[in-house]
mmCIF file as gemmi writes it, N, C-alpha and C atoms, coordinates in Angstrom:
data_model
loop_
_atom_site.group_PDB
_atom_site.id
_atom_site.type_symbol
_atom_site.label_atom_id
_atom_site.label_alt_id
_atom_site.label_comp_id
_atom_site.label_asym_id
_atom_site.label_entity_id
_atom_site.label_seq_id
_atom_site.pdbx_PDB_ins_code
_atom_site.Cartn_x
_atom_site.Cartn_y
_atom_site.Cartn_z
_atom_site.occupancy
_atom_site.B_iso_or_equiv
_atom_site.pdbx_formal_charge
_atom_site.auth_seq_id
_atom_site.auth_asym_id
_atom_site.pdbx_PDB_model_num
ATOM 1 N N . UNK Axp A 1 ? -48.795 12.884 -48.043 1 0 ? 1 A 1
ATOM 2 C CA . UNK Axp A 1 ? -48.842 11.697 -47.275 1 0 ? 1 A 1
ATOM 3 C C . UNK Axp A 1 ? -47.61 10.837 -47.436 1 0 ? 1 A 1
ATOM 4 N N . UNK Axp A 2 ? -47.042 10.86 -48.551 1 0 ? 2 A 1
ATOM 5 C CA . UNK Axp A 2 ? -45.852 10.07 -48.82 1 0 ? 2 A 1
ATOM 6 C C . UNK Axp A 2 ? -44.682 10.558 -47.972 1 0 ? 2 A 1
ATOM 7 N N . UNK Axp A 3 ? -44.649 11.873 -47.789 1 0 ? 3 A 1
ATOM 8 C CA . UNK Axp A 3 ? -43.571 12.428 -46.977 1 0 ? 3 A 1
ATOM 9 C C . UNK Axp A 3 ? -43.745 11.997 -45.521 1 0 ? 3 A 1
ATOM 10 N N . UNK Axp A 4 ? -44.964 12.016 -45.031 1 0 ? 4 A 1
ATOM 11 C CA . UNK Axp A 4 ? -45.228 11.626 -43.656 1 0 ? 4 A 1
ATOM 12 C C . UNK Axp A 4 ? -44.907 10.154 -43.438 1 0 ? 4 A 1
ATOM 13 N N . UNK Axp A 5 ? -45.268 9.338 -44.438 1 0 ? 5 A 1
ATOM 14 C CA . UNK Axp A 5 ? -44.953 7.904 -44.325 1 0 ? 5 A 1
ATOM 15 C C . UNK Axp A 5 ? -43.446 7.682 -44.362 1 0 ? 5 A 1
ATOM 16 N N . UNK Axp A 6 ? -42.742 8.448 -45.162 1 0 ? 6 A 1
ATOM 17 C CA . UNK Axp A 6 ? -41.286 8.313 -45.242 1 0 ? 6 A 1
ATOM 18 C C . UNK Axp A 6 ? -40.636 8.708 -43.916 1 0 ? 6 A 1
ATOM 19 N N . UNK Axp A 7 ? -41.148 9.766 -43.286 1 0 ? 7 A 1
ATOM 20 C CA . UNK Axp A 7 ? -40.591 10.207 -42.002 1 0 ? 7 A 1
ATOM 21 C C . UNK Axp A 7 ? -40.874 9.159 -40.943 1 0 ? 7 A 1
ATOM 22 N N . UNK Axp A 8 ? -42.102 8.627 -40.923 1 0 ? 8 A 1
ATOM 23 C CA . UNK Axp A 8 ? -42.455 7.609 -39.92 1 0 ? 8 A 1
ATOM 24 C C . UNK Axp A 8 ? -41.638 6.352 -40.147 1 0 ? 8 A 1
ATOM 25 N N . UNK Axp A 9 ? -41.542 5.899 -41.399 1 0 ? 9 A 1
ATOM 26 C CA . UNK Axp A 9 ? -40.756 4.702 -41.7 1 0 ? 9 A 1
ATOM 27 C C . UNK Axp A 9 ? -39.27 4.93 -41.397 1 0 ? 9 A 1
ATOM 28 N N . UNK Axp A 10 ? -38.782 6.098 -41.714 1 0 ? 10 A 1
ATOM 29 C CA . UNK Axp A 10 ? -37.375 6.418 -41.436 1 0 ? 10 A 1
ATOM 30 C C . UNK Axp A 10 ? -37.094 6.45 -39.953 1 0 ? 10 A 1
ATOM 31 N N . UNK Axp A 11 ? -38.035 7.018 -39.182 1 0 ? 11 A 1
ATOM 32 C CA . UNK Axp A 11 ? -37.818 7.098 -37.744 1 0 ? 11 A 1
ATOM 33 C C . UNK Axp A 11 ? -37.918 5.705 -37.114 1 0 ? 11 A 1
ATOM 34 N N . UNK Axp A 12 ? -38.746 4.837 -37.654 1 0 ? 12 A 1
ATOM 35 C CA . UNK Axp A 12 ? -38.862 3.493 -37.095 1 0 ? 12 A 1
ATOM 36 C C . UNK Axp A 12 ? -37.591 2.698 -37.366 1 0 ? 12 A 1
ATOM 37 N N . UNK Axp A 13 ? -36.894 3.041 -38.441 1 0 ? 13 A 1
ATOM 38 C CA . UNK Axp A 13 ? -35.624 2.359 -38.72 1 0 ? 13 A 1
ATOM 39 C C . UNK Axp A 13 ? -34.515 2.9 -37.818 1 0 ? 13 A 1
ATOM 40 N N . UNK Axp A 14 ? -34.589 4.164 -37.456 1 0 ? 14 A 1
ATOM 41 C CA . UNK Axp A 14 ? -33.571 4.783 -36.611 1 0 ? 14 A 1
ATOM 42 C C . UNK Axp A 14 ? -33.745 4.36 -35.157 1 0 ? 14 A 1
ATOM 43 N N . UNK Axp A 15 ? -35.004 4.298 -34.691 1 0 ? 15 A 1
ATOM 44 C CA . UNK Axp A 15 ? -35.258 3.983 -33.295 1 0 ? 15 A 1
ATOM 45 C C . UNK Axp A 15 ? -34.719 2.616 -32.871 1 0 ? 15 A 1
ATOM 46 N N . UNK Axp A 16 ? -34.903 1.555 -33.644 1 0 ? 16 A 1
ATOM 47 C CA . UNK Axp A 16 ? -34.326 0.28 -33.212 1 0 ? 16 A 1
ATOM 48 C C . UNK Axp A 16 ? -32.8 0.361 -33.085 1 0 ? 16 A 1
ATOM 49 N N . UNK Axp A 17 ? -32.143 1.129 -33.933 1 0 ? 17 A 1
ATOM 50 C CA . UNK Axp A 17 ? -30.697 1.307 -33.819 1 0 ? 17 A 1
ATOM 51 C C . UNK Axp A 17 ? -30.331 2.023 -32.54 1 0 ? 17 A 1
ATOM 52 N N . UNK Axp A 18 ? -31.114 3.037 -32.169 1 0 ? 18 A 1
ATOM 53 C CA . UNK Axp A 18 ? -30.869 3.78 -30.937 1 0 ? 18 A 1
ATOM 54 C C . UNK Axp A 18 ? -31.093 2.869 -29.73 1 0 ? 18 A 1
ATOM 55 N N . UNK Axp A 19 ? -32.182 2.116 -29.765 1 0 ? 19 A 1
ATOM 56 C CA . UNK Axp A 19 ? -32.45 1.184 -28.672 1 0 ? 19 A 1
ATOM 57 C C . UNK Axp A 19 ? -31.363 0.129 -28.557 1 0 ? 19 A 1
ATOM 58 N N . UNK Axp A 20 ? -30.888 -0.339 -29.688 1 0 ? 20 A 1
ATOM 59 C CA . UNK Axp A 20 ? -29.806 -1.333 -29.687 1 0 ? 20 A 1
ATOM 60 C C . UNK Axp A 20 ? -28.549 -0.744 -29.065 1 0 ? 20 A 1
ATOM 61 N N . UNK Axp A 21 ? -28.253 0.506 -29.436 1 0 ? 21 A 1
ATOM 62 C CA . UNK Axp A 21 ? -27.078 1.155 -28.851 1 0 ? 21 A 1
ATOM 63 C C . UNK Axp A 21 ? -27.233 1.328 -27.338 1 0 ? 21 A 1
ATOM 64 N N . UNK Axp A 22 ? -28.437 1.692 -26.915 1 0 ? 22 A 1
ATOM 65 C CA . UNK Axp A 22 ? -28.685 1.867 -25.478 1 0 ? 22 A 1
ATOM 66 C C . UNK Axp A 22 ? -28.535 0.535 -24.754 1 0 ? 22 A 1
ATOM 67 N N . UNK Axp A 23 ? -29.081 -0.524 -25.337 1 0 ? 23 A 1
ATOM 68 C CA . UNK Axp A 23 ? -28.981 -1.851 -24.713 1 0 ? 23 A 1
ATOM 69 C C . UNK Axp A 23 ? -27.525 -2.298 -24.64 1 0 ? 23 A 1
ATOM 70 N N . UNK Axp A 24 ? -26.754 -2.019 -25.682 1 0 ? 24 A 1
ATOM 71 C CA . UNK Axp A 24 ? -25.332 -2.378 -25.672 1 0 ? 24 A 1
ATOM 72 C C . UNK Axp A 24 ? -24.596 -1.613 -24.574 1 0 ? 24 A 1
ATOM 73 N N . UNK Axp A 25 ? -24.875 -0.326 -24.44 1 0 ? 25 A 1
ATOM 74 C CA . UNK Axp A 25 ? -24.222 0.479 -23.399 1 0 ? 25 A 1
ATOM 75 C C . UNK Axp A 25 ? -24.616 0 -22.001 1 0 ? 25 A 1
ATOM 76 N N . UNK Axp A 26 ? -25.914 -0.314 -21.826 1 0 ? 26 A 1
ATOM 77 C CA . UNK Axp A 26 ? -26.367 -0.83 -20.528 1 0 ? 26 A 1
ATOM 78 C C . UNK Axp A 26 ? -25.7 -2.174 -20.253 1 0 ? 26 A 1
ATOM 79 N N . UNK Axp A 27 ? -25.525 -2.985 -21.282 1 0 ? 27 A 1
ATOM 80 C CA . UNK Axp A 27 ? -24.831 -4.268 -21.128 1 0 ? 27 A 1
ATOM 81 C C . UNK Axp A 27 ? -23.389 -4.075 -20.691 1 0 ? 27 A 1
ATOM 82 N N . UNK Axp A 28 ? -22.72 -3.063 -21.251 1 0 ? 28 A 1
ATOM 83 C CA . UNK Axp A 28 ? -21.336 -2.778 -20.846 1 0 ? 28 A 1
ATOM 84 C C . UNK Axp A 28 ? -21.284 -2.353 -19.389 1 0 ? 28 A 1
ATOM 85 N N . UNK Axp A 29 ? -22.24 -1.516 -18.993 1 0 ? 29 A 1
ATOM 86 C CA . UNK Axp A 29 ? -22.306 -1.084 -17.591 1 0 ? 29 A 1
ATOM 87 C C . UNK Axp A 29 ? -22.569 -2.292 -16.698 1 0 ? 29 A 1
ATOM 88 N N . UNK Axp A 30 ? -23.435 -3.179 -17.157 1 0 ? 30 A 1
ATOM 89 C CA . UNK Axp A 30 ? -23.722 -4.399 -16.394 1 0 ? 30 A 1
ATOM 90 C C . UNK Axp A 30 ? -22.476 -5.253 -16.211 1 0 ? 30 A 1
ATOM 91 N N . UNK Axp A 31 ? -21.656 -5.366 -17.26 1 0 ? 31 A 1
ATOM 92 C CA . UNK Axp A 31 ? -20.411 -6.136 -17.152 1 0 ? 31 A 1
ATOM 93 C C . UNK Axp A 31 ? -19.462 -5.503 -16.143 1 0 ? 31 A 1
ATOM 94 N N . UNK Axp A 32 ? -19.38 -4.168 -16.159 1 0 ? 32 A 1
ATOM 95 C CA . UNK Axp A 32 ? -18.522 -3.472 -15.195 1 0 ? 32 A 1
ATOM 96 C C . UNK Axp A 32 ? -19.021 -3.693 -13.774 1 0 ? 32 A 1
ATOM 97 N N . UNK Axp A 33 ? -20.34 -3.655 -13.595 1 0 ? 33 A 1
ATOM 98 C CA . UNK Axp A 33 ? -20.905 -3.88 -12.265 1 0 ? 33 A 1
ATOM 99 C C . UNK Axp A 33 ? -20.653 -5.305 -11.784 1 0 ? 33 A 1
ATOM 100 N N . UNK Axp A 34 ? -20.727 -6.267 -12.705 1 0 ? 34 A 1
ATOM 101 C CA . UNK Axp A 34 ? -20.422 -7.649 -12.338 1 0 ? 34 A 1
ATOM 102 C C . UNK Axp A 34 ? -18.968 -7.78 -11.915 1 0 ? 34 A 1
ATOM 103 N N . UNK Axp A 35 ? -18.073 -7.169 -12.659 1 0 ? 35 A 1
ATOM 104 C CA . UNK Axp A 35 ? -16.649 -7.215 -12.315 1 0 ? 35 A 1
ATOM 105 C C . UNK Axp A 35 ? -16.409 -6.555 -10.963 1 0 ? 35 A 1
ATOM 106 N N . UNK Axp A 36 ? -17.037 -5.426 -10.735 1 0 ? 36 A 1
ATOM 107 C CA . UNK Axp A 36 ? -16.9 -4.732 -9.462 1 0 ? 36 A 1
ATOM 108 C C . UNK Axp A 36 ? -17.445 -5.585 -8.314 1 0 ? 36 A 1
ATOM 109 N N . UNK Axp A 37 ? -18.569 -6.223 -8.531 1 0 ? 37 A 1
ATOM 110 C CA . UNK Axp A 37 ? -19.15 -7.114 -7.528 1 0 ? 37 A 1
ATOM 111 C C . UNK Axp A 37 ? -18.234 -8.282 -7.21 1 0 ? 37 A 1
ATOM 112 N N . UNK Axp A 38 ? -17.614 -8.847 -8.226 1 0 ? 38 A 1
ATOM 113 C CA . UNK Axp A 38 ? -16.68 -9.95 -8.027 1 0 ? 38 A 1
ATOM 114 C C . UNK Axp A 38 ? -15.478 -9.492 -7.205 1 0 ? 38 A 1
ATOM 115 N N . UNK Axp A 39 ? -14.979 -8.307 -7.498 1 0 ? 39 A 1
ATOM 116 C CA . UNK Axp A 39 ? -13.842 -7.762 -6.742 1 0 ? 39 A 1
ATOM 117 C C . UNK Axp A 39 ? -14.238 -7.554 -5.282 1 0 ? 39 A 1
ATOM 118 N N . UNK Axp A 40 ? -15.427 -7.031 -5.045 1 0 ? 40 A 1
ATOM 119 C CA . UNK Axp A 40 ? -15.895 -6.803 -3.675 1 0 ? 40 A 1
ATOM 120 C C . UNK Axp A 40 ? -16.031 -8.131 -2.932 1 0 ? 40 A 1
ATOM 121 N N . UNK Axp A 41 ? -16.578 -9.137 -3.584 1 0 ? 41 A 1
ATOM 122 C CA . UNK Axp A 41 ? -16.736 -10.451 -2.948 1 0 ? 41 A 1
ATOM 123 C C . UNK Axp A 41 ? -15.373 -11.046 -2.62 1 0 ? 41 A 1
ATOM 124 N N . UNK Axp A 42 ? -14.425 -10.973 -3.546 1 0 ? 42 A 1
ATOM 125 C CA . UNK Axp A 42 ? -13.079 -11.481 -3.279 1 0 ? 42 A 1
ATOM 126 C C . UNK Axp A 42 ? -12.416 -10.725 -2.132 1 0 ? 42 A 1
ATOM 127 N N . UNK Axp A 43 ? -12.624 -9.421 -2.064 1 0 ? 43 A 1
ATOM 128 C CA . UNK Axp A 43 ? -12.056 -8.617 -0.976 1 0 ? 43 A 1
ATOM 129 C C . UNK Axp A 43 ? -12.64 -9.048 0.367 1 0 ? 43 A 1
ATOM 130 N N . UNK Axp A 44 ? -13.955 -9.29 0.397 1 0 ? 44 A 1
ATOM 131 C CA . UNK Axp A 44 ? -14.604 -9.728 1.637 1 0 ? 44 A 1
ATOM 132 C C . UNK Axp A 44 ? -14.056 -11.081 2.073 1 0 ? 44 A 1
ATOM 133 N N . UNK Axp A 45 ? -13.898 -12 1.122 1 0 ? 45 A 1
ATOM 134 C CA . UNK Axp A 45 ? -13.346 -13.316 1.446 1 0 ? 45 A 1
ATOM 135 C C . UNK Axp A 45 ? -11.936 -13.167 2.008 1 0 ? 45 A 1
ATOM 136 N N . UNK Axp A 46 ? -11.127 -12.329 1.38 1 0 ? 46 A 1
ATOM 137 C CA . UNK Axp A 46 ? -9.763 -12.099 1.86 1 0 ? 46 A 1
ATOM 138 C C . UNK Axp A 46 ? -9.776 -11.525 3.268 1 0 ? 46 A 1
ATOM 139 N N . UNK Axp A 47 ? -10.667 -10.6 3.549 1 0 ? 47 A 1
ATOM 140 C CA . UNK Axp A 47 ? -10.747 -9.994 4.873 1 0 ? 47 A 1
ATOM 141 C C . UNK Axp A 47 ? -11.165 -11.02 5.936 1 0 ? 47 A 1
ATOM 142 N N . UNK Axp A 48 ? -12.074 -11.914 5.594 1 0 ? 48 A 1
ATOM 143 C CA . UNK Axp A 48 ? -12.501 -12.947 6.542 1 0 ? 48 A 1
ATOM 144 C C . UNK Axp A 48 ? -11.328 -13.876 6.853 1 0 ? 48 A 1
ATOM 145 N N . UNK Axp A 49 ? -10.59 -14.274 5.808 1 0 ? 49 A 1
ATOM 146 C CA . UNK Axp A 49 ? -9.425 -15.143 6.017 1 0 ? 49 A 1
ATOM 147 C C . UNK Axp A 49 ? -8.385 -14.43 6.877 1 0 ? 49 A 1
ATOM 148 N N . UNK Axp A 50 ? -8.13 -13.168 6.593 1 0 ? 50 A 1
ATOM 149 C CA . UNK Axp A 50 ? -7.16 -12.403 7.386 1 0 ? 50 A 1
ATOM 150 C C . UNK Axp A 50 ? -7.625 -12.282 8.837 1 0 ? 50 A 1
ATOM 151 N N . UNK Axp A 51 ? -8.907 -12.1 9.06 1 0 ? 51 A 1
ATOM 152 C CA . UNK Axp A 51 ? -9.443 -12.014 10.416 1 0 ? 51 A 1
ATOM 153 C C . UNK Axp A 51 ? -9.209 -13.309 11.177 1 0 ? 51 A 1
ATOM 154 N N . UNK Axp A 52 ? -9.453 -14.431 10.523 1 0 ? 52 A 1
ATOM 155 C CA . UNK Axp A 52 ? -9.26 -15.733 11.171 1 0 ? 52 A 1
ATOM 156 C C . UNK Axp A 52 ? -7.789 -15.941 11.518 1 0 ? 52 A 1
ATOM 157 N N . UNK Axp A 53 ? -6.905 -15.647 10.57 1 0 ? 53 A 1
ATOM 158 C CA . UNK Axp A 53 ? -5.471 -15.825 10.812 1 0 ? 53 A 1
ATOM 159 C C . UNK Axp A 53 ? -4.999 -14.898 11.927 1 0 ? 53 A 1
ATOM 160 N N . UNK Axp A 54 ? -5.428 -13.653 11.908 1 0 ? 54 A 1
ATOM 161 C CA . UNK Axp A 54 ? -5.036 -12.709 12.955 1 0 ? 54 A 1
ATOM 162 C C . UNK Axp A 54 ? -5.554 -13.132 14.32 1 0 ? 54 A 1
ATOM 163 N N . UNK Axp A 55 ? -6.73 -13.692 14.357 1 0 ? 55 A 1
ATOM 164 C CA . UNK Axp A 55 ? -7.295 -14.139 15.631 1 0 ? 55 A 1
ATOM 165 C C . UNK Axp A 55 ? -6.46 -15.272 16.215 1 0 ? 55 A 1
ATOM 166 N N . UNK Axp A 56 ? -6.049 -16.209 15.35 1 0 ? 56 A 1
ATOM 167 C CA . UNK Axp A 56 ? -5.192 -17.305 15.815 1 0 ? 56 A 1
ATOM 168 C C . UNK Axp A 56 ? -3.865 -16.758 16.325 1 0 ? 56 A 1
ATOM 169 N N . UNK Axp A 57 ? -3.298 -15.807 15.607 1 0 ? 57 A 1
ATOM 170 C CA . UNK Axp A 57 ? -2.026 -15.215 16.043 1 0 ? 57 A 1
ATOM 171 C C . UNK Axp A 57 ? -2.183 -14.485 17.373 1 0 ? 57 A 1
ATOM 172 N N . UNK Axp A 58 ? -3.287 -13.771 17.542 1 0 ? 58 A 1
ATOM 173 C CA . UNK Axp A 58 ? -3.518 -13.068 18.805 1 0 ? 58 A 1
ATOM 174 C C . UNK Axp A 58 ? -3.644 -14.043 19.974 1 0 ? 58 A 1
ATOM 175 N N . UNK Axp A 59 ? -4.288 -15.191 19.741 1 0 ? 59 A 1
ATOM 176 C CA . UNK Axp A 59 ? -4.4 -16.203 20.799 1 0 ? 59 A 1
ATOM 177 C C . UNK Axp A 59 ? -3.015 -16.736 21.169 1 0 ? 59 A 1
ATOM 178 N N . UNK Axp A 60 ? -2.186 -16.993 20.155 1 0 ? 60 A 1
ATOM 179 C CA . UNK Axp A 60 ? -0.834 -17.475 20.423 1 0 ? 60 A 1
ATOM 180 C C . UNK Axp A 60 ? -0.036 -16.436 21.215 1 0 ? 60 A 1
ATOM 181 N N . UNK Axp A 61 ? -0.141 -15.195 20.818 1 0 ? 61 A 1
ATOM 182 C CA . UNK Axp A 61 ? 0.596 -14.128 21.509 1 0 ? 61 A 1
ATOM 183 C C . UNK Axp A 61 ? 0.109 -13.995 22.95 1 0 ? 61 A 1
ATOM 184 N N . UNK Axp A 62 ? -1.191 -14.109 23.158 1 0 ? 62 A 1
ATOM 185 C CA . UNK Axp A 62 ? -1.737 -14.007 24.51 1 0 ? 62 A 1
ATOM 186 C C . UNK Axp A 62 ? -1.216 -15.149 25.379 1 0 ? 62 A 1
ATOM 187 N N . UNK Axp A 63 ? -1.166 -16.355 24.824 1 0 ? 63 A 1
ATOM 188 C CA . UNK Axp A 63 ? -0.646 -17.5 25.576 1 0 ? 63 A 1
ATOM 189 C C . UNK Axp A 63 ? 0.836 -17.301 25.886 1 0 ? 63 A 1
ATOM 190 N N . UNK Axp A 64 ? 1.6 -16.802 24.939 1 0 ? 64 A 1
ATOM 191 C CA . UNK Axp A 64 ? 3.022 -16.543 25.165 1 0 ? 64 A 1
ATOM 192 C C . UNK Axp A 64 ? 3.2 -15.478 26.238 1 0 ? 64 A 1
ATOM 193 N N . UNK Axp A 65 ? 2.384 -14.453 26.208 1 0 ? 65 A 1
ATOM 194 C CA . UNK Axp A 65 ? 2.471 -13.384 27.2 1 0 ? 65 A 1
ATOM 195 C C . UNK Axp A 65 ? 2.22 -13.934 28.604 1 0 ? 65 A 1
ATOM 196 N N . UNK Axp A 66 ? 1.24 -14.83 28.73 1 0 ? 66 A 1
ATOM 197 C CA . UNK Axp A 66 ? 0.947 -15.427 30.04 1 0 ? 66 A 1
ATOM 198 C C . UNK Axp A 66 ? 2.132 -16.261 30.52 1 0 ? 66 A 1
ATOM 199 N N . UNK Axp A 67 ? 2.731 -17.037 29.599 1 0 ? 67 A 1
ATOM 200 C CA . UNK Axp A 67 ? 3.893 -17.846 29.993 1 0 ? 67 A 1
ATOM 201 C C . UNK Axp A 67 ? 5.077 -16.969 30.385 1 0 ? 67 A 1
ATOM 202 N N . UNK Axp A 68 ? 5.267 -15.89 29.677 1 0 ? 68 A 1
ATOM 203 C CA . UNK Axp A 68 ? 6.366 -14.967 29.993 1 0 ? 68 A 1
ATOM 204 C C . UNK Axp A 68 ? 6.148 -14.339 31.364 1 0 ? 68 A 1
ATOM 205 N N . UNK Axp A 69 ? 4.921 -13.973 31.687 1 0 ? 69 A 1
ATOM 206 C CA . UNK Axp A 69 ? 4.631 -13.398 33 1 0 ? 69 A 1
ATOM 207 C C . UNK Axp A 69 ? 4.907 -14.404 34.116 1 0 ? 69 A 1
ATOM 208 N N . UNK Axp A 70 ? 4.55 -15.666 33.875 1 0 ? 70 A 1
ATOM 209 C CA . UNK Axp A 70 ? 4.84 -16.703 34.87 1 0 ? 70 A 1
ATOM 210 C C . UNK Axp A 70 ? 6.347 -16.846 35.072 1 0 ? 70 A 1
ATOM 211 N N . UNK Axp A 71 ? 7.089 -16.868 33.969 1 0 ? 71 A 1
ATOM 212 C CA . UNK Axp A 71 ? 8.541 -16.974 34.073 1 0 ? 71 A 1
ATOM 213 C C . UNK Axp A 71 ? 9.133 -15.764 34.785 1 0 ? 71 A 1
ATOM 214 N N . UNK Axp A 72 ? 8.587 -14.607 34.521 1 0 ? 72 A 1
ATOM 215 C CA . UNK Axp A 72 ? 9.073 -13.384 35.157 1 0 ? 72 A 1
ATOM 216 C C . UNK Axp A 72 ? 8.867 -13.437 36.668 1 0 ? 72 A 1
ATOM 217 N N . UNK Axp A 73 ? 7.698 -13.921 37.083 1 0 ? 73 A 1
ATOM 218 C CA . UNK Axp A 73 ? 7.431 -14.054 38.518 1 0 ? 73 A 1
ATOM 219 C C . UNK Axp A 73 ? 8.42 -15.029 39.162 1 0 ? 73 A 1
ATOM 220 N N . UNK Axp A 74 ? 8.663 -16.158 38.496 1 0 ? 74 A 1
ATOM 221 C CA . UNK Axp A 74 ? 9.596 -17.146 39.037 1 0 ? 74 A 1
ATOM 222 C C . UNK Axp A 74 ? 11.008 -16.578 39.113 1 0 ? 74 A 1
ATOM 223 N N . UNK Axp A 75 ? 11.409 -15.856 38.082 1 0 ? 75 A 1
ATOM 224 C CA . UNK Axp A 75 ? 12.737 -15.252 38.088 1 0 ? 75 A 1
ATOM 225 C C . UNK Axp A 75 ? 12.854 -14.196 39.19 1 0 ? 75 A 1
ATOM 226 N N . UNK Axp A 76 ? 11.816 -13.416 39.387 1 0 ? 76 A 1
ATOM 227 C CA . UNK Axp A 76 ? 11.831 -12.42 40.47 1 0 ? 76 A 1
ATOM 228 C C . UNK Axp A 76 ? 11.99 -13.107 41.828 1 0 ? 76 A 1
ATOM 229 N N . UNK Axp A 77 ? 11.294 -14.214 42.002 1 0 ? 77 A 1
ATOM 230 C CA . UNK Axp A 77 ? 11.378 -14.961 43.26 1 0 ? 77 A 1
ATOM 231 C C . UNK Axp A 77 ? 12.803 -15.49 43.462 1 0 ? 77 A 1
ATOM 232 N N . UNK Axp A 78 ? 13.392 -16.025 42.406 1 0 ? 78 A 1
ATOM 233 C CA . UNK Axp A 78 ? 14.757 -16.546 42.482 1 0 ? 78 A 1
ATOM 234 C C . UNK Axp A 78 ? 15.741 -15.42 42.787 1 0 ? 78 A 1
ATOM 235 N N . UNK Axp A 79 ? 15.587 -14.285 42.149 1 0 ? 79 A 1
ATOM 236 C CA . UNK Axp A 79 ? 16.488 -13.145 42.377 1 0 ? 79 A 1
ATOM 237 C C . UNK Axp A 79 ? 16.369 -12.655 43.812 1 0 ? 79 A 1
ATOM 238 N N . UNK Axp A 80 ? 15.147 -12.592 44.349 1 0 ? 80 A 1
ATOM 239 C CA . UNK Axp A 80 ? 14.957 -12.165 45.734 1 0 ? 80 A 1
ATOM 240 C C . UNK Axp A 80 ? 15.647 -13.128 46.702 1 0 ? 80 A 1
ATOM 241 N N . UNK Axp A 81 ? 15.508 -14.424 46.405 1 0 ? 81 A 1
ATOM 242 C CA . UNK Axp A 81 ? 16.154 -15.411 47.266 1 0 ? 81 A 1
ATOM 243 C C . UNK Axp A 81 ? 17.667 -15.287 47.198 1 0 ? 81 A 1
ATOM 244 N N . UNK Axp A 82 ? 18.213 -15.062 46.012 1 0 ? 82 A 1
ATOM 245 C CA . UNK Axp A 82 ? 19.661 -14.9 45.863 1 0 ? 82 A 1
ATOM 246 C C . UNK Axp A 82 ? 20.134 -13.655 46.581 1 0 ? 82 A 1
ATOM 247 N N . UNK Axp A 83 ? 19.358 -12.582 46.478 1 0 ? 83 A 1
ATOM 248 C CA . UNK Axp A 83 ? 19.726 -11.35 47.177 1 0 ? 83 A 1
ATOM 249 C C . UNK Axp A 83 ? 19.701 -11.538 48.69 1 0 ? 83 A 1
ATOM 250 N N . UNK Axp A 84 ? 18.736 -12.251 49.212 1 0 ? 84 A 1
ATOM 251 C CA . UNK Axp A 84 ? 18.658 -12.531 50.656 1 0 ? 84 A 1
ATOM 252 C C . UNK Axp A 84 ? 19.863 -13.355 51.099 1 0 ? 84 A 1
ATOM 253 N N . UNK Axp A 85 ? 20.209 -14.352 50.286 1 0 ? 85 A 1
ATOM 254 C CA . UNK Axp A 85 ? 21.345 -15.202 50.625 1 0 ? 85 A 1
ATOM 255 C C . UNK Axp A 85 ? 22.659 -14.427 50.603 1 0 ? 85 A 1
ATOM 256 N N . UNK Axp A 86 ? 22.813 -13.52 49.646 1 0 ? 86 A 1
ATOM 257 C CA . UNK Axp A 86 ? 24.029 -12.716 49.556 1 0 ? 86 A 1
ATOM 258 C C . UNK Axp A 86 ? 24.129 -11.745 50.725 1 0 ? 86 A 1
ATOM 259 N N . UNK Axp A 87 ? 23.024 -11.219 51.171 1 0 ? 87 A 1
ATOM 260 C CA . UNK Axp A 87 ? 23.03 -10.278 52.302 1 0 ? 87 A 1
ATOM 261 C C . UNK Axp A 87 ? 23.386 -11.034 53.584 1 0 ? 87 A 1
ATOM 262 N N . UNK Axp A 88 ? 22.882 -12.246 53.757 1 0 ? 88 A 1
ATOM 263 C CA . UNK Axp A 88 ? 23.145 -13.053 54.949 1 0 ? 88 A 1
ATOM 264 C C . UNK Axp A 88 ? 24.614 -13.455 55.015 1 0 ? 88 A 1
ATOM 265 N N . UNK Axp A 89 ? 25.233 -13.718 53.869 1 0 ? 89 A 1
ATOM 266 C CA . UNK Axp A 89 ? 26.63 -14.159 53.83 1 0 ? 89 A 1
ATOM 267 C C . UNK Axp A 89 ? 27.576 -13.023 54.201 1 0 ? 89 A 1
ATOM 268 N N . UNK Axp A 90 ? 27.212 -11.827 53.963 1 0 ? 90 A 1
ATOM 269 C CA . UNK Axp A 90 ? 28.106 -10.687 54.224 1 0 ? 90 A 1
ATOM 270 C C . UNK Axp A 90 ? 28.085 -10.377 55.647 1 0 ? 90 A 1
């Protein structure tokens, strides 16, 4: 009986150490997951900011494109008029 009690007592002393080691390892994994989550959240925030900035830039480019097209039409009209005038003078 003494041997059985020694084995049971010995195993009860070993098991808390094993559980402690498991809890420590799970805690380390938890810290890594928290760090990974923080990185993902920061990446999402960066992507949202980039989307907003790109959208503003696209609006500016679209407005510039419209103004350029208007200028192009006016220049074409002026060139046609100049060409008509040059043909009439000859």
